[in-house]
C-alpha positions as CSV (number, residue, x, y, z in Angstrom):
1,M,167.6,79.6,72.7
2,A,166.9,76.0,72.5
3,V,163.6,74.5,73.4
4,P,163.9,71.6,75.9
5,V,162.9,68.4,74.5
6,N,160.3,67.3,77.1
7,A,158.9,71.1,77.3
8,A,158.6,70.7,72.8
9,K,156.4,67.3,73.2
10,A,154.7,68.3,75.9
11,K,153.7,71.7,73.4
12,S,153.1,69.0,70.4
13,R,150.2,67.2,73.1
14,K,148.7,70.1,73.9
15,L,147.7,71.3,70.1
16,P,145.4,68.7,69.1
17,A,143.2,69.6,72.5
18,K,143.5,73.0,71.5
19,R,142.7,72.9,67.8
20,S,139.5,70.5,68.8
21,S,138.7,73.3,71.1
22,V,138.6,76.2,68.6
23,S,136.3,73.9,65.9
24,L,134.6,73.3,68.3
25,K,133.9,76.5,69.2
26,R,133.7,77.4,65.5
27,I,131.1,74.9,65.0
28,M,128.5,76.7,68.1
29,S,128.9,79.8,66.4
30,N,128.0,78.9,63.1
31,R,125.4,76.5,64.6
32,Y,122.4,77.5,63.2
33,L,124.0,77.3,59.3
34,Y,125.0,74.2,60.6
35,L,121.0,73.2,60.9
36,M,120.0,74.5,57.7
37,L,122.4,72.4,55.9
38,L,120.9,69.1,58.0
39,P,118.1,68.4,56.1
40,T,120.3,68.6,52.3
41,V,122.8,66.5,54.3
42,L,119.9,64.0,55.3
43,Y,118.6,64.1,52.2
44,F,121.7,62.9,50.6
45,L,122.3,60.3,52.8
46,V,118.9,58.5,52.8
47,F,117.8,59.2,49.3
48,E,121.5,59.5,47.3
49,Y,123.8,57.4,49.9
50,K,121.8,54.7,51.3
51,P,120.4,53.5,48.0
52,M,124.1,52.9,46.1
53,Y,124.0,49.5,48.8
54,G,121.5,47.9,46.0
55,A,123.9,48.2,43.4
56,I,125.6,45.4,44.4
57,I,122.7,42.9,42.8
58,A,124.0,44.0,39.5
59,F,126.9,40.9,40.4
60,K,123.8,38.9,41.9
61,S,121.2,37.2,40.5
62,F,118.7,39.3,42.4
63,N,115.6,37.3,44.1
64,P,113.4,39.7,45.9
65,F,112.2,37.2,47.9
66,V,115.1,36.1,49.6
67,G,116.6,40.1,49.4
68,V,120.0,41.8,48.6
69,A,122.1,40.1,50.5
70,D,120.9,36.4,50.3
71,S,120.5,36.5,46.5
72,P,123.4,34.2,44.7
73,W,126.3,36.1,43.5
74,V,127.1,36.0,39.5
75,G,130.1,38.0,39.1
76,F,130.1,39.9,35.8
77,K,128.3,37.7,34.3
78,N,125.1,40.8,33.8
79,F,127.5,43.4,32.5
80,E,128.9,40.5,29.9
81,K,125.1,39.6,29.1
82,F,124.7,43.5,27.9
83,F,128.4,44.0,26.0
84,E,127.1,40.7,24.1
85,S,123.7,42.2,23.5
86,Y,122.7,42.7,20.1
87,Y,121.5,45.9,21.4
88,F,124.3,47.0,23.4
89,F,126.1,49.4,20.1
90,R,122.9,50.7,19.4
91,L,122.0,51.8,22.7
92,L,125.3,53.8,23.3
93,K,125.6,55.1,19.7
94,N,121.9,56.4,20.4
95,T,122.6,58.1,23.9
96,I,126.3,59.2,22.8
97,L,124.6,61.0,19.9
98,M,121.3,62.4,21.7
99,S,123.6,63.8,24.5
100,F,126.3,65.4,22.2
101,Y,123.7,67.1,19.8
102,S,122.3,68.4,23.4
103,L,126.0,69.8,24.4
104,L,126.3,70.7,20.8
105,F,123.4,72.8,20.8
106,I,121.6,73.7,23.8
107,F,124.8,74.8,25.8
108,P,125.9,77.1,24.1
109,A,122.4,78.7,22.4
110,S,121.9,79.0,26.5
111,L,125.0,81.3,26.5
112,A,124.9,83.0,23.5
113,F,121.1,84.2,24.9
114,A,122.5,85.1,28.3
115,L,124.7,87.8,26.5
116,L,122.2,88.8,23.9
117,L,119.4,89.8,27.2
118,N,122.8,91.5,28.9
119,E,123.5,93.9,26.0
120,L,119.8,94.9,25.8
121,R,119.3,98.1,27.7
122,L,115.2,98.2,27.6
123,K,114.4,96.6,30.6
124,K,110.8,96.2,30.2
125,L,111.2,94.3,26.9
126,K,114.6,91.9,28.6
127,S,111.8,91.2,31.6
128,F,109.3,90.2,29.0
129,L,112.1,88.0,26.8
130,Q,113.2,86.7,30.6
131,T,109.8,85.9,31.8
132,V,108.7,84.1,28.3
133,S,112.1,81.8,28.1
134,Y,111.8,80.7,31.8
135,L,107.9,79.8,31.1
136,P,108.5,76.2,29.5
137,H,110.8,74.9,32.3
138,F,107.4,75.3,34.7
139,I,105.6,73.5,32.5
140,S,105.1,69.9,33.0
141,L,106.9,67.3,30.9
142,I,103.6,65.6,30.5
143,V,102.2,68.8,28.8
144,I,105.1,69.6,27.1
145,C,105.2,66.0,25.1
146,G,101.4,66.4,24.3
147,M,102.0,69.5,22.6
148,I,105.2,68.2,20.8
149,I,102.8,65.4,19.7
150,D,100.1,68.0,18.7
151,F,102.5,70.2,17.2
152,T,104.1,67.5,14.8
153,K,101.1,65.3,13.8
154,P,99.7,66.0,10.2
155,G,97.2,68.4,10.7
156,G,99.4,70.3,13.3
157,I,101.3,73.8,13.2
158,I,104.6,72.4,12.3
159,N,103.5,70.5,9.2
160,S,100.7,73.2,8.1
161,L,103.7,75.9,8.4
162,L,106.2,73.7,6.1
163,L,103.1,73.6,3.8
164,G,102.5,77.0,3.9
165,I,106.1,77.9,2.6
166,G,106.6,74.9,0.3
167,L,109.2,73.3,1.9
168,I,107.0,70.2,2.0
169,S,104.9,68.8,-0.1
170,E,102.5,66.6,2.2
171,P,102.2,66.0,5.6
172,V,104.7,64.4,7.4
173,Q,104.5,62.4,10.9
174,F,107.0,63.5,12.4
175,L,107.2,61.3,15.4
176,I,106.9,57.9,13.5
177,L,109.9,58.7,11.3
178,P,113.4,57.7,13.0
179,E,115.3,60.2,11.3
180,W,113.3,63.1,12.7
181,F,113.5,61.8,16.5
182,R,116.8,63.7,17.6
183,T,116.0,66.4,15.6
184,I,112.7,66.8,17.5
185,Y,114.1,65.8,20.8
186,V,116.9,68.4,20.6
187,G,115.0,71.1,19.6
188,S,112.2,70.9,22.2
189,G,114.9,70.8,24.9
190,M,116.4,73.9,23.4
191,W,112.8,75.8,23.8
192,Q,112.6,74.0,27.4
193,S,116.1,74.8,28.8
194,L,117.1,78.0,26.9
195,G,116.0,80.2,29.7
196,W,116.0,78.3,32.8
197,N,120.1,77.8,31.6
198,S,120.8,81.6,31.0
199,I,120.5,82.5,34.7
200,I,123.2,81.0,36.1
201,Y,125.2,83.1,32.9
202,L,123.2,86.2,33.8
203,A,124.3,86.3,37.7
204,A,128.2,85.3,36.5
205,L,127.6,88.3,34.2
206,S,125.7,91.0,37.0
207,G,129.1,90.2,38.9
208,I,131.7,91.8,36.3
209,N,132.9,94.9,37.4
210,P,131.4,98.0,35.5
211,S,134.3,99.8,35.6
212,L,135.9,97.5,33.4
213,Y,133.5,98.6,30.6
214,E,133.8,102.1,31.8
215,A,137.4,102.0,31.4
216,A,137.2,100.0,28.1
217,V,134.6,103.0,26.4
218,V,137.5,105.6,27.3
219,D,140.1,103.7,25.7
220,G,138.0,103.3,22.5
221,A,136.5,99.7,22.4
222,G,133.5,99.0,21.2
223,R,130.7,96.5,21.7
224,W,132.4,93.4,19.9
225,K,135.7,94.0,21.7
226,Q,134.2,94.3,25.1
227,L,132.9,91.3,24.7
228,T,135.7,89.0,23.7
229,H,137.9,91.3,26.1
230,I,135.6,91.3,29.5
231,T,132.5,89.6,29.2
232,L,133.7,86.7,28.0
233,P,136.7,86.1,30.1
234,G,134.9,87.4,33.1
235,I,132.2,84.5,32.7
236,L,135.0,81.7,31.4
237,P,135.1,80.0,35.2
238,T,131.3,79.6,35.4
239,V,131.2,78.3,31.5
240,L,133.9,75.9,31.9
241,I,132.1,74.4,35.4
242,L,129.3,74.1,33.8
243,L,130.4,72.6,30.5
244,I,132.4,70.1,33.0
245,L,129.0,68.8,34.4
246,N,127.4,68.5,31.5
247,V,130.1,66.6,30.1
248,G,130.1,64.4,33.4
249,T,126.4,63.7,32.7
250,L,126.9,62.9,28.8
251,L,124.8,59.4,29.0
252,N,122.2,60.5,31.4
253,V,119.7,61.5,28.6
254,G,116.2,62.2,29.7
255,W,114.7,58.6,29.4
256,D,111.4,59.9,30.7
257,K,111.1,62.8,28.0
258,I,111.7,59.9,25.4
259,I,109.7,57.4,26.9
260,L,106.7,59.8,26.3
261,L,107.6,60.7,22.7
262,Y,109.3,56.8,21.6
263,N,107.2,54.1,19.7
264,P,108.8,50.7,18.8
265,G,109.3,52.2,15.6
266,T,111.6,54.7,16.6
267,Y,114.0,52.5,18.7
268,V,116.5,52.5,16.3
269,T,117.6,56.3,16.8
270,A,115.2,56.8,19.8
271,D,116.4,53.9,22.4
272,V,118.6,55.0,25.0
273,I,121.0,53.4,27.7
274,S,118.2,54.9,30.2
275,T,115.4,53.6,28.2
276,F,116.4,50.1,28.1
277,V,117.4,49.7,31.7
278,Y,113.5,51.3,32.6
279,R,112.4,48.2,29.7
280,R,114.3,45.5,31.6
281,G,114.0,46.5,35.0
282,V,110.5,47.8,35.6
283,M,108.3,46.4,33.2
284,E,110.4,42.9,32.5
285,A,111.3,42.8,36.2
286,D,115.2,42.0,35.4
287,Y,116.4,43.9,38.5
288,S,120.4,42.4,38.1
289,F,120.6,43.1,34.6
290,S,119.3,46.4,34.5
291,A,121.2,47.2,37.3
292,A,124.5,46.0,35.7
293,V,123.4,48.3,33.0
294,G,123.1,51.4,35.1
295,L,125.7,51.1,37.0
296,F,128.0,50.9,33.4
297,N,126.1,53.7,32.9
298,S,127.1,55.5,36.4
299,V,131.2,54.6,36.2
300,I,131.0,56.0,32.5
301,N,129.6,59.3,33.8
302,F,132.2,59.5,36.3
303,T,135.1,58.8,34.6
304,L,134.1,61.6,31.5
305,L,133.8,64.1,34.8
306,V,137.0,63.1,35.9
307,L,138.6,63.6,32.6
308,A,136.5,66.8,31.7
309,N,137.5,68.6,35.0
310,R,141.5,67.2,34.4
311,I,141.8,68.6,31.2
312,S,140.1,72.0,32.8
313,R,142.6,72.3,35.6
314,K,145.3,71.7,33.6
315,T,144.6,74.1,30.1
316,T,142.6,77.0,32.1
317,E,143.3,76.3,35.9
318,S,139.3,76.2,36.5
319,S,138.1,73.4,37.7
320,L,135.9,71.6,40.4
321,W,138.3,70.2,42.4
């Protein structure tokens, strides 16, 4: 039976009102959850999105006495100044290498550590190793850097060990030599984050159905086949999501740790984009130029995040969006 045109139009007009009432009821039924979410939303609005307005000073000659709105526009002059700078390629190279080495060594090390912990059957030993590996994450960065300085000085424990086993004939001042800075940065970063980063993998491992392992044992599969056919495929989506996030922050090197460890003699390998922004923006008060450099860094990170997400979605069907 055909529906009259006027009746169909009247029915279509009633749908938005009905949908809005359903949405309102759903919001009211979950109002306490939304209230719990409200502080987080306010935090991001006030401290993350509102400050983005200040990024326009990258296209201006910012004068703090007249404010952001009244400062004169200069277009891409600050970006051109950075691209033509003597330090551009050095900063870009150091930033990429530092992040790439961290991704290359720290990311798989955390995954391997989680897999090893998952294979332990002694609960007390497992709890002890987890506690010991988590501790460096909760130590203040200033204390961590102080420990690194003490350990790597000529009379420190590292020089003593290397002298004791005969790898060096005289003490080495590691933090003064540019060729050692990246090794110290990545090695200490692995020590700091190894246990903490493994928490997410351990949570993913706990979500794998134990019956799969029982069926594999019945079929005669050993530990290695269980690892390659059940464990790794089970946590692959989590691994890919974390890898995408790490690629998306490839140019965000921890500037605070570098500033506490580097010196003018190690700038050739230690100076990265974020430390350069700190020196030019805070110490030299060149706000517009440092904002341009920081905006360039953010745009590159966002581009890498989108590319990594697209590649992951096309190849593995796992992605952030």
